[in-house]
C-alpha positions as CSV (number, residue, x, y, z in Angstrom):
1,M,-0.6,92.9,20.3
2,P,-4.0,91.6,21.5
3,W,-5.9,87.9,19.5
4,L,-7.5,88.7,17.0
5,P,-10.7,87.0,16.1
6,L,-10.0,84.5,12.8
7,D,-12.3,83.5,10.5
8,P,-12.1,79.2,10.2
9,V,-11.9,79.5,6.7
10,L,-8.8,81.0,7.2
11,L,-6.7,78.5,9.3
12,R,-3.2,77.9,8.3
13,L,-0.4,76.2,9.6
14,G,2.0,78.8,11.3
15,L,-1.1,80.7,12.9
16,Y,-0.2,80.8,16.7
17,I,-4.5,80.2,17.5
18,K,-6.2,80.4,21.0
19,I,-9.6,78.1,21.0
20,D,-12.0,80.1,22.6
21,H,-13.9,77.4,23.9
22,G,-14.6,75.5,27.3
23,W,-11.4,73.1,27.7
24,M,-13.6,69.9,27.6
25,E,-15.5,71.1,24.5
26,H,-12.2,70.1,22.4
27,P,-9.7,66.8,22.4
28,F,-6.8,69.5,22.8
29,V,-4.2,69.4,25.3
30,R,-4.0,73.1,25.0
31,N,-6.1,76.1,24.2
32,V,-3.6,77.9,22.7
33,F,-0.9,76.5,20.5
34,T,0.9,76.4,16.7
35,V,-1.2,75.2,13.9
36,S,1.8,72.4,12.9
37,S,-0.5,69.8,11.2
38,P,-3.5,69.9,8.6
39,T,-5.0,66.9,10.7
40,E,-5.4,69.5,13.5
41,I,-7.1,71.6,11.0
42,A,-9.7,68.9,9.8
43,I,-10.1,68.1,14.3
44,I,-10.6,72.0,14.2
45,R,-13.5,71.9,11.5
46,K,-14.7,68.1,12.9
47,H,-15.9,69.6,16.6
48,R,-17.0,73.1,14.6
49,L,-14.8,75.0,16.8
50,T,-15.8,78.3,15.7
51,K,-14.7,80.5,18.3
52,L,-10.9,81.3,17.1
53,L,-8.6,83.9,18.0
54,Y,-4.9,84.6,16.4
55,D,-1.7,86.4,17.7
56,P,0.1,87.8,14.5
57,E,3.1,88.7,16.6
58,L,3.3,84.4,17.5
59,S,1.9,83.4,13.8
60,H,4.6,83.1,11.0
61,A,4.5,86.4,9.6
62,D,4.3,85.3,5.7
63,V,1.3,83.0,7.2
64,V,-0.2,86.4,8.5
65,E,0.2,88.0,5.3
66,A,-1.3,86.2,3.0
67,I,-4.8,85.6,5.2
68,T,-4.5,89.7,5.5
69,N,-3.9,90.3,2.1
70,P,-7.1,92.1,0.9
71,T,-6.5,91.2,-2.8
72,G,-6.2,87.8,-2.5
73,P,-8.8,85.5,-3.0
74,V,-10.5,83.3,0.2
75,Q,-9.9,79.2,0.3
76,E,-10.3,77.3,3.1
77,F,-7.6,74.8,3.3
78,E,-7.9,71.8,1.8
79,I,-8.2,68.5,4.2
80,D,-7.9,65.7,1.1
81,A,-9.5,62.0,2.1
82,E,-5.9,61.0,3.5
83,T,-5.3,63.6,6.3
84,A,-9.1,63.2,7.2
85,Q,-8.6,59.6,7.9
86,D,-5.1,60.0,9.8
87,A,-6.2,63.4,11.9
88,E,-8.3,60.2,13.4
89,A,-5.5,58.7,14.5
90,D,-3.6,61.7,15.9
91,E,-7.0,62.8,17.8
92,A,-7.1,59.7,19.3
93,S,-3.6,60.3,20.4
94,I,-4.3,63.7,21.7
95,L,-7.2,62.6,23.4
96,K,-5.4,59.8,25.5
97,E,-3.0,62.2,26.6
98,K,-5.3,64.6,27.8
99,H,-6.9,61.9,29.5
100,R,-3.8,61.0,31.2
101,Q,-3.5,64.4,32.7
102,I,-6.7,65.1,33.6
103,Q,-6.5,61.6,35.6
104,S,-3.5,62.4,37.0
105,A,-4.9,65.5,38.6
106,L,-8.0,63.5,39.5
107,D,-6.0,60.3,41.1
108,H,-4.5,62.8,43.0
109,R,-7.6,64.7,44.3
110,K,-9.3,61.4,45.3
111,A,-6.1,60.8,47.4
112,I,-5.9,63.9,49.0
113,D,-9.4,63.4,49.8
114,E,-9.0,59.7,51.0
115,N,-6.5,61.1,54.0
116,C,-7.9,64.3,54.3
117,R,-10.3,62.6,57.6
118,T,-6.9,61.3,58.7
119,Y,-5.6,64.5,58.8
120,T,-8.5,66.3,60.8
121,N,-8.7,63.7,63.1
122,A,-4.9,64.1,63.6
123,A,-5.5,67.9,64.5
124,N,-8.2,67.1,66.9
125,E,-6.2,64.7,69.0
126,V,-3.6,67.2,69.1
127,S,-5.9,69.5,71.1
128,V,-6.5,66.7,73.4
129,M,-2.7,65.7,73.9
130,M,-1.8,69.5,74.8
131,A,-4.3,69.4,77.6
132,M,-2.8,66.1,78.8
133,A,0.5,67.9,78.3
134,N,-0.2,70.8,80.2
135,A,-2.2,68.9,82.8
136,G,1.5,67.3,83.2
137,Q,-0.5,63.7,81.9
138,A,2.3,61.0,81.3
139,D,-0.1,59.5,78.8
140,M,0.5,62.3,76.9
141,L,3.5,60.8,75.2
142,H,1.9,57.5,74.0
143,S,-1.1,59.9,72.8
144,A,1.4,62.0,70.5
145,E,3.2,58.4,69.1
146,K,-0.2,57.1,68.2
147,I,-0.5,60.6,66.6
148,L,2.4,59.9,64.6
149,S,1.8,56.6,63.6
150,A,-2.1,57.4,62.4
151,M,0.0,60.2,60.4
152,T,2.7,57.7,58.8
153,G,0.6,56.6,56.1
154,V,0.3,59.9,55.0
155,V,3.7,61.8,55.2
156,E,4.5,58.4,53.2
157,Q,2.7,59.5,50.4
158,G,5.5,62.4,49.8
159,K,3.3,64.5,47.3
160,V,-0.5,64.2,49.1
161,A,1.0,65.1,52.5
162,L,2.5,68.4,50.6
163,S,-1.0,69.1,49.2
164,L,-2.8,68.7,52.7
165,V,0.1,70.8,54.1
166,C,0.6,73.6,51.5
167,A,-2.8,73.7,50.0
168,E,-5.8,72.2,52.1
169,S,-5.5,72.3,55.5
170,R,-7.7,75.1,57.2
171,P,-8.1,75.2,60.6
172,E,-11.3,75.1,62.6
173,P,-11.7,78.2,65.1
174,G,-9.4,76.7,68.3
175,Q,-7.6,74.7,66.5
176,E,-5.0,76.6,65.2
177,L,-2.5,75.6,67.2
178,A,-3.1,71.7,67.0
179,M,-3.3,72.3,62.7
180,Q,0.3,74.2,63.2
181,G,1.5,71.1,65.0
182,I,0.5,68.5,62.4
183,N,1.7,71.1,59.2
184,V,5.6,71.4,60.9
185,S,5.2,68.0,62.0
186,A,4.8,66.7,58.9
187,L,6.9,68.9,56.9
188,A,10.0,68.1,58.9
189,T,9.7,64.7,59.1
190,L,9.7,64.3,54.9
191,T,12.3,67.0,55.1
192,A,14.6,64.6,57.5
193,K,14.1,62.1,55.1
194,T,15.4,64.6,52.2
195,L,18.5,65.0,54.5
196,G,19.4,61.3,54.8
197,L,18.7,61.8,58.7
198,S,18.5,58.2,61.1
199,A,15.3,56.7,62.2
200,E,15.7,57.8,65.5
201,E,16.3,61.3,64.2
202,I,13.6,61.5,61.8
203,A,11.2,60.3,64.9
204,H,12.5,63.2,66.6
205,V,11.6,65.6,64.0
206,G,8.4,64.7,63.4
207,M,7.8,64.7,67.6
208,G,9.4,67.8,68.0
209,G,7.7,69.8,65.0
210,L,4.2,68.2,66.2
211,F,5.4,69.8,69.7
212,H,7.2,73.1,68.6
213,N,4.5,76.0,70.1
214,I,2.6,73.6,73.0
215,G,4.2,76.4,74.8
216,M,1.8,78.7,73.0
217,S,-0.9,77.3,75.3
218,R,0.2,79.1,78.1
219,V,0.4,82.7,76.5
220,P,-2.9,84.2,77.0
221,L,-5.1,83.8,73.7
222,A,-5.4,88.1,73.5
223,V,-1.5,87.7,72.7
224,R,-1.5,84.9,70.7
225,V,-4.3,86.2,68.3
226,K,-2.5,89.5,67.1
227,S,0.2,89.9,64.1
228,E,3.6,90.7,65.5
229,E,3.6,94.1,64.5
230,D,0.8,94.9,67.1
231,L,2.2,93.7,70.0
232,S,3.5,96.0,72.7
233,P,7.2,95.0,74.0
234,T,5.6,93.7,76.4
235,E,3.3,91.2,74.7
236,T,6.4,90.8,72.4
237,K,8.6,89.5,75.7
238,L,5.4,86.9,76.8
239,L,4.7,85.6,73.3
240,R,8.5,85.0,72.9
241,M,8.3,82.9,76.4
242,Y,6.6,80.0,74.7
243,P,9.8,77.9,73.7
244,Q,10.8,77.8,77.4
245,L,7.3,76.9,78.5
246,G,6.8,74.3,76.2
247,K,10.5,72.9,77.1
248,E,9.0,73.2,80.7
249,I,5.7,71.3,80.0
250,L,7.9,68.4,78.1
251,E,10.7,68.4,81.0
252,A,7.7,67.7,83.8
253,I,6.8,64.5,81.4
254,S,8.7,61.7,81.8
255,G,10.1,59.5,78.7
256,V,10.0,62.7,76.2
257,P,13.5,62.5,74.3
258,E,16.0,65.1,75.5
259,A,16.8,65.4,71.4
260,V,12.4,66.7,71.3
261,V,12.9,69.0,74.2
262,E,15.5,70.5,72.5
263,I,14.3,71.0,69.1
264,V,11.2,72.8,70.9
265,Y,13.3,74.9,73.3
266,Q,15.9,75.8,70.5
267,H,13.4,76.2,67.6
268,R,12.9,80.2,67.5
269,E,16.9,80.7,67.5
270,Y,19.2,81.9,64.7
271,L,22.5,81.2,63.9
272,D,23.1,85.1,63.9
273,G,22.1,85.3,67.7
274,T,19.0,87.8,66.9
275,G,16.5,84.7,67.8
276,F,14.9,83.6,70.7
277,P,14.3,82.9,74.0
278,K,18.4,82.7,74.5
279,R,19.6,84.4,71.7
280,L,22.1,81.0,70.9
281,I,24.5,81.2,68.3
282,N,25.7,78.9,65.4
283,G,26.5,75.4,67.3
284,D,25.1,76.5,70.3
285,I,21.5,75.3,68.1
286,A,20.6,71.9,67.1
287,K,20.8,70.8,63.3
288,T,17.2,69.7,63.8
289,A,15.7,72.6,65.4
290,R,17.1,74.6,62.9
291,L,15.1,72.2,60.8
292,V,11.8,72.6,62.8
293,G,12.4,76.6,62.8
294,T,12.6,76.9,59.3
295,I,9.2,75.3,58.6
296,V,8.0,76.7,61.6
297,E,9.0,80.0,59.7
298,Y,7.2,79.1,56.9
299,N,3.9,78.1,58.3
300,L,3.1,81.2,59.8
301,I,3.5,83.2,56.7
302,A,2.1,80.6,54.2
303,S,-0.9,79.0,56.2
304,D,-2.1,82.0,57.8
305,Q,-4.6,83.8,55.5
306,R,-5.5,86.7,57.9
307,S,-2.6,87.4,58.9
308,A,-0.8,90.6,57.3
309,R,2.3,88.7,56.3
310,Y,0.4,85.9,54.5
311,M,1.8,84.9,51.3
312,G,1.1,82.2,48.7
313,P,2.9,79.0,49.2
314,A,5.4,79.8,46.8
315,Q,6.3,83.6,47.5
316,A,7.0,82.4,51.2
317,L,9.5,80.1,50.1
318,S,11.1,82.5,48.5
319,Y,10.7,85.0,51.3
320,V,12.8,82.0,53.5
321,Y,14.7,81.2,50.8
322,T,16.1,84.9,50.5
323,K,16.1,86.4,54.3
324,L,16.2,83.3,56.9
325,K,18.7,81.0,54.7
326,N,21.5,82.2,56.6
327,K,19.2,82.9,59.5
328,F,18.4,79.2,59.8
329,G,21.6,78.0,57.3
330,P,21.3,76.8,53.4
331,D,22.2,73.1,55.2
332,V,18.8,73.2,56.1
333,V,17.0,74.9,54.2
334,E,17.8,74.3,51.1
335,P,16.7,70.4,51.9
336,F,13.4,71.8,53.0
337,I,13.2,73.9,49.9
338,A,13.9,70.9,47.8
339,T,11.8,68.6,49.2
340,V,8.4,71.1,49.0
341,T,9.5,72.1,45.5
342,V,10.1,75.5,44.3
343,F,6.4,75.9,43.2
344,P,5.0,74.0,46.3
345,P,0.6,72.8,46.0
346,G,-1.4,75.9,46.4
347,S,0.4,78.4,44.7
348,F,-0.5,80.9,42.7
349,V,1.8,81.1,39.2
350,E,1.8,82.8,35.5
351,L,2.9,81.1,32.4
352,S,5.4,81.9,29.8
353,D,2.0,82.2,27.5
354,G,0.8,84.7,30.1
355,S,-2.3,82.8,31.5
356,F,-2.6,82.1,35.2
357,G,-2.2,78.9,37.0
358,L,-2.6,77.1,40.5
359,V,-0.6,74.5,41.1
360,L,-2.3,71.1,42.3
361,K,1.1,68.8,42.6
362,S,4.1,68.7,42.8
363,N,6.6,67.3,40.2
364,T,10.2,65.8,42.4
365,Q,11.5,64.8,39.2
366,E,10.9,67.9,37.5
367,R,10.5,71.1,40.1
368,L,9.7,74.0,38.0
369,R,7.3,72.1,36.2
370,P,3.9,70.5,38.3
371,V,0.8,69.8,37.0
372,V,-1.1,73.1,36.8
373,M,-4.9,74.1,36.8
374,L,-4.5,76.9,34.0
375,Y,-6.9,80.0,32.9
376,E,-6.2,82.1,30.0
377,R,-6.3,85.9,30.3
378,Q,-9.6,87.3,28.3
379,A,-11.0,84.0,27.7
380,S,-15.1,84.0,27.4
381,H,-15.0,81.2,29.1
382,D,-14.2,79.8,32.8
383,Q,-13.1,76.3,32.5
384,P,-9.5,76.2,33.5
385,A,-7.4,73.2,31.5
386,I,-5.3,70.5,33.7
387,I,-1.9,70.4,32.2
388,D,1.0,68.2,33.0
389,L,3.8,71.1,32.4
390,A,6.0,67.7,32.9
391,R,4.8,66.4,29.4
392,E,3.6,69.6,28.1
393,R,7.1,71.3,26.9
394,S,5.6,74.5,25.3
395,I,5.3,76.5,28.4
396,S,6.8,77.4,31.6
397,I,6.2,78.9,34.5
398,E,7.7,82.4,35.0
399,K,7.0,83.6,38.6
400,A,4.6,83.3,41.5
401,L,1.9,85.5,41.9
402,D,0.3,87.0,45.3
403,P,-2.7,85.8,45.9
404,K,-4.0,88.7,47.5
405,G,-3.2,90.8,44.2
406,L,-5.7,88.4,42.0
407,P,-8.6,89.3,40.5
408,D,-11.4,87.2,41.7
409,R,-13.0,86.0,38.4
410,V,-9.4,83.9,38.7
411,K,-9.2,82.4,42.2
412,D,-13.0,81.8,41.9
413,A,-12.0,79.9,38.1
414,L,-8.9,77.9,39.7
415,L,-10.5,76.2,42.5
416,T,-10.0,72.6,43.0
417,T,-13.2,71.4,43.6
418,K,-14.2,72.6,40.4
419,L,-12.3,69.1,39.4
420,Q,-15.3,67.4,39.7
421,G,-16.2,68.3,36.2
422,Y,-13.7,66.8,34.5
423,V,-14.9,64.2,32.6
424,I,-14.2,62.6,29.4
425,T,-16.4,61.8,26.7
426,G,-16.7,61.0,23.5
427,K,-18.2,62.6,20.5
């Protein structure tokens, strides 16, 4: 049943209501909730929140019957002096929690902005490094180590790194290969830590991720920019040579660890022998290569919005789990999912109350309950709420949504740039 208008005079305990005012126009953490205390009614009156709706099916049946009985007198719910006094304390407590949830999102946004320059600069350096590698310059290895060292501070902030990779990184024209290298390196390093690999193995995985597509620089641009569906058999064969080309580039440079070359060469191989370039099977493929390969596949479908294969982060993760788990092995796919969480930052989701959400920040303690920016269906305003699902237990995520199928008004409302407007002020 759709929401029905509610005269504020009819506010009662047990009604499931929607406050159809902008989220920052009232102190409640949610716009939608069941009225469970007289102090909530007092707070609504105090703030003159008159745009109210209620859902008869989710409200207590006896209360709905009482307020819809045409023969009964309409009486306003009485608020005595003691309740009014309690409402002041309750409002302060509610507002404090709301402020805490907003501040958590704002602090995360600030950390992303502070690290974004490092991320962008690293991508620029990768482009230079690739050119050095193609020229066979030995300093290339030193340049790569310098890039990875600069990225250490970002990767150590796991939630920030996840947001940068999954939701923020958008390459400049001509920087696609470099950004792919940075993204894969960051996710591979984080996942290697989840796996408990040694410091040396983690370093090899990070560098292997950085170099994974270095061979692409020798594939003609006209082939690289095509989607796989549009490639001719000859072009497909040429494209699939890039791991071999990458191996040749790295072997020509003194000092590149063999384990790194192995990752670059094997990261597109599958356990069932259907990968490339050598159709290796099972134990012939290094675990670190399978790890990087998993992340490469995820990054390709989660980051390139021009591609026909593009999916949102959560849907891309689901695809990796259902379609690629047995190709790369659950021993690397499952730790990867544990690292990025089930709903990575940037995922569009549907909540249990029917609202839309954008995941802002992951929650490593409760992977299914991240911080989301929440937009209610059929709201008369376009100001989303900011909800930490780990603290707000009344709703949960139902499913991930395909961003291509969302209305523009929803995507426009759920913009992280709008976080700048969330400031708590007293009334």
